[in-house]
C-alpha positions as semicolon CSV with decimal commas, in nm:
position;residue;x (nm);y (nm);z (nm)
1;M;0,729;0,977;-0,533
2;D;0,796;0,601;-0,347
3;I;0,624;0,522;-0,072
4;R;0,737;0,225;0,191
5;V;0,469;0,000;0,351
6;K;0,466;-0,254;0,598
7;V;0,159;-0,462;0,533
8;I;-0,046;-0,667;0,771
9;P;-0,343;-0,832;0,577
10;K;-0,646;-1,057;0,691
11;S;-0,694;-0,728;0,916
12;S;-1,023;-0,679;1,038
13;K;-1,041;-0,334;0,837
14;T;-0,850;-0,161;0,625
15;E;-0,624;0,141;0,790
16;L;-0,330;0,352;0,781
17;T;-0,252;0,250;1,201
18;G;0,070;0,454;1,180
19;Y;0,478;0,483;1,063
20;L;0,755;0,380;1,155
21;P;1,074;0,545;1,295
22;D;1,228;0,514;0,976
23;G;0,902;0,703;0,775
24;T;0,731;0,321;0,647
25;W;0,376;0,396;0,667
26;K;0,216;0,046;0,887
27;V;-0,119;-0,045;0,708
28;K;-0,414;-0,267;0,768
29;V;-0,557;-0,492;0,500
30;A;-0,874;-0,693;0,533
31;A;-0,793;-0,910;0,183
32;P;-0,621;-1,169;0,214
33;P;-0,267;-1,219;0,129
34;E;-0,362;-1,475;-0,163
35;K;-0,371;-1,428;-0,527
36;G;-0,257;-1,083;-0,524
37;K;-0,647;-0,912;-0,296
38;A;-0,344;-0,777;-0,018
39;N;-0,149;-0,619;-0,317
40;R;-0,455;-0,463;-0,476
41;A;-0,604;-0,369;-0,162
42;L;-0,305;-0,184;-0,089
43;C;-0,276;0,012;-0,376
44;E;-0,631;0,151;-0,382
45;F;-0,599;0,253;-0,060
46;V;-0,295;0,417;-0,078
47;A;-0,478;0,539;-0,380
48;E;-0,792;0,615;-0,186
49;K;-0,523;0,828;0,074
50;L;-0,350;1,042;-0,170
51;G;-0,668;1,130;-0,405
52;V;-0,541;0,973;-0,714
53;A;-0,591;0,752;-0,936
54;K;-0,586;0,406;-0,893
55;S;-0,383;0,376;-1,209
56;K;-0,099;0,575;-1,069
57;V;0,024;0,336;-0,800
58;R;0,223;0,068;-0,794
59;I;0,412;-0,192;-0,628
60;V;0,796;-0,185;-0,767
61;S;0,919;-0,415;-0,478
62;G;0,856;-0,652;-0,214
63;E;0,540;-0,862;-0,444
64;T;0,609;-1,143;-0,141
65;S;0,673;-0,959;0,177
66;H;0,550;-0,763;0,434
67;L;0,771;-0,452;0,370
68;K;0,696;-0,276;-0,005
69;R;0,814;-0,002;-0,212
70;I;0,544;0,163;-0,343
71;H;0,541;0,433;-0,655
72;V;0,308;0,669;-0,676
73;E;0,253;0,877;-1,044
74;D;0,265;1,256;-1,012
75;S;-0,067;1,352;-1,100
76;A;0,030;1,643;-1,299
77;R;0,236;1,403;-1,636
């Protein structure tokens, strides 16, 4: 499954703050946007929210953008 996410880095805590009208998740992450820290924190957060292993979550597009597309592998595979 793919998820669209808008990320707000350097927030006070990591949390899902809501959804945009198109279904995009709006997520605040505490990590700064440097050296991939915010991206890693986002993937860990999504994995935790969906109850899958961190290795099943990866950023498909938007590595350096606030808007990202994340792929979550089917845990049945």
